[in-house]
C-alpha positions in Angstrom: 0.0 0.0 -0.2 1.2 3.5 -0.9 1.4 6.6 1.1 -0.9 9.2 0.1 1.0 12.2 -1.2 1.6 15.0 1.1 2.6 18.8 0.4 5.3 18.8 2.9 7.2 16.0 1.4 8.3 17.2 -1.4 11.2 19.7 -0.2 15.0 18.4 1.5 17.0 15.7 0.2 15.8 13.7 -2.7 18.0 10.7 -1.9 19.5 8.0 -4.3 20.1 4.6 -4.1 23.5 3.6 -5.3 23.4 1.0 -8.0 24.7 -2.4 -6.8 24.0 -5.6 -7.0 24.9 -6.5 -3.3 21.5 -6.9 -2.3 22.7 -6.9 1.2 25.2 -4.0 1.0 22.4 -2.2 0.0 19.8 -2.9 2.2 22.2 -1.6 5.0 23.2 1.9 3.6 19.1 2.3 3.0 18.5 1.4 6.4 20.7 4.1 7.9 19.7 6.5 5.7 16.2 6.1 6.0 17.1 7.0 9.6 18.1 10.6 8.3 14.6 11.2 7.7 15.3 11.7 3.8 12.3 13.8 2.1 12.0 11.3 -0.6 14.3 8.1 -1.1 14.8 6.1 -5.1 15.8 3.4 -6.3 17.8 3.5 -9.0 19.6 1.2 -10.8 20.9 0.2 -14.2 23.0 -2.7 -13.5 20.4 -5.8 -11.6 19.0 -7.6 -14.4 15.2 -7.2 -13.8 14.7 -9.3 -11.1 17.1 -8.5 -9.1 15.5 -5.3 -9.3 12.7 -6.1 -8.3 13.5 -8.3 -5.1 15.6 -5.1 -4.3 12.7 -2.5 -5.3 10.4 -4.8 -3.0 13.0 -4.9 -1.1 13.7 -1.5 0.1 9.9 -0.5 -0.6 9.5 -2.4 2.6 12.2 -0.3 4.7 10.4 3.1 3.4 7.0 2.1 4.3 8.4 1.6 7.9 10.5 4.3 8.1 7.6 7.1 6.6 9.7 7.7 4.0 8.0 8.2 -0.3 9.5 5.6 -2.5 10.8 6.4 -5.5 11.0 3.9 -8.4 13.5 5.8 -11.3 12.7 4.6 -14.7 9.9 2.2 -14.4 6.4 2.9 -14.2 6.2 -0.9 -14.1 8.6 -1.9 -11.6 6.6 0.7 -9.9 3.4 -0.2 -10.0 4.7 -3.6 -9.3 6.1 -3.2 -5.6 3.9 -0.4 -4.5 6.1 2.7 -4.8 5.1 6.1 -4.1 5.6 7.2 -7.4 8.3 7.4 -10.2 10.8 9.4 -11.8 11.1 9.0 -15.9 13.9 10.7 -18.0 13.1 11.0 -22.0 12.7 7.5 -23.3 11.2 6.0 -20.0 7.2 6.5 -21.6 4.2 9.1 -21.9 4.6 10.7 -19.3 0.7 11.8 -19.2 0.2 7.7 -19.8 2.5 7.2 -16.7 0.0 10.5 -14.5 -3.2 8.3 -15.2 -1.5 5.4 -14.1 -0.8 6.2 -11.5 -3.6 7.7 -10.5 -4.0 11.4 -8.2 -2.4 9.9 -4.8 1.1 9.0 -5.9 4.3 10.3 -7.6 5.3 11.8 -10.9 8.9 12.9 -11.4 10.6 14.3 -14.4 13.9 14.7 -15.6 14.2 17.9 -17.3 18.3 18.2 -18.2 19.2 21.8 -19.0 15.6 22.0 -21.6 13.2 23.8 -20.7 11.1 23.1 -22.9 10.7 19.0 -21.1 10.0 20.7 -17.9 6.9 22.5 -19.7 6.1 19.5 -21.0 6.5 17.8 -17.9 4.6 20.7 -16.0 1.2 20.1 -18.5 1.3 16.2 -18.3 1.0 16.6 -13.9 4.5 16.5 -12.9 4.8 16.9 -8.9 8.0 17.9 -9.5 10.6 18.4 -12.4 13.9 17.7 -11.7 17.0 19.9 -13.8 20.6 18.5 -14.2 23.3 17.9 -13.8 23.9 21.5 -11.6 27.0 20.3 -10.6 30.4 18.4 -11.7 28.8 14.5 -11.1 30.7 11.6 -10.1 27.6 9.3 -11.3 26.9 10.6 -14.6 30.6 12.5 -15.5 29.4 13.3 -19.5 26.1 14.9 -17.5 25.0 18.1 -19.9 25.4 20.8 -17.1 22.0 22.6 -16.2 23.1 26.6 -15.1 21.6 27.2 -11.0 19.6 29.7 -12.9 16.8 27.2 -14.7 15.9 26.3 -10.7 15.1 30.1 -10.3 13.5 30.1 -13.2 11.1 26.4 -12.8 10.5 28.0 -9.1 9.0 31.1 -10.6 7.5 30.3 -13.9 6.3 26.8 -13.5 4.7 26.2 -9.8 5.6 23.1 -9.3 9.3 21.9 -6.7 12.1 21.3 -8.4 14.9 19.3 -8.1 17.9 19.5 -8.4 20.7 16.9 -9.5 24.1 16.1 -9.9 27.4 16.3 -7.7 25.6 18.1 -4.9 27.2 17.9 -1.5 26.8 18.9 1.7 29.1 21.6 0.7 27.8 23.1 -2.3 24.2 23.2 -1.1 23.6 26.0 -0.2 24.0 27.2 -3.6 20.9 24.9 -5.2 18.7 25.7 -2.5 19.0 29.1 -2.4 19.2 29.0 -6.4 15.4 27.9 -5.8 16.3 24.2 -4.9 13.2 22.3 -3.0 14.7 19.0 -3.4 18.2 17.8 -3.6 19.3 14.6 -5.4 22.2 13.2 -3.7 23.8 9.3 -3.8 27.7 9.4 -2.6 28.0 12.3 -0.3 25.5 10.5 1.5 25.9 6.2 1.0 29.8 7.1 1.3 30.2 8.8 4.3 30.9 7.3 7.3 27.7 7.9 9.0 25.0 7.7 5.6 22.1 8.7 8.8 24.2 11.7 10.3 24.4 12.7 7.1 21.3 12.9 5.7 20.3 14.2 9.1 22.6 17.3 7.7 20.5 18.3 4.4 17.4 18.5 6.9 19.6 21.3 8.6 20.8 22.8 5.2 16.9 22.8 4.5 16.2 24.1 7.5 14.0 21.7 8.2 13.3 20.4 12.5 14.4 17.0 13.6 
């Protein structure tokens, strides 16, 4: 069962899982990071096969429900629906946005990757997205060849689209204030949390960067 969409869910740390086939280590890391109360947690996997993705996603979904953190699946509406995720995050090659919105219904979250493309953000907004994401706003170790999205796009999106805006790419606790000041409601982070000795404490530090209590 998915959690109802909350108005306050889309502000803070948008935690994204590292890509690994080591499910035991992944789940340990996720459990530790969830203690820092991210706003959202996204399961992202490019290396695992379909069966392993299904098992990992289902296990992480259970951890997120236990922690009260909305669970998002990257790239696959089918997988999101199969594991009862709270939403899906789609790029340009991941299917029709309006069809995804219809399949998700009104209570689940639809996020759209816009890269550095303003037209994609407008398309996502028109299709009923709950947030739009731009990146890479900084150089990204996960996607070193990713296009650069200037921070000004975050500012424009907040002003013109009236939707929460996620910043993706190369975000650390050191540069997080720049993205927040530019208009980011959500900061998508992998390495700076999961590679930290204390993932829960690091996640909590992002909450503090947003001025969120607890």
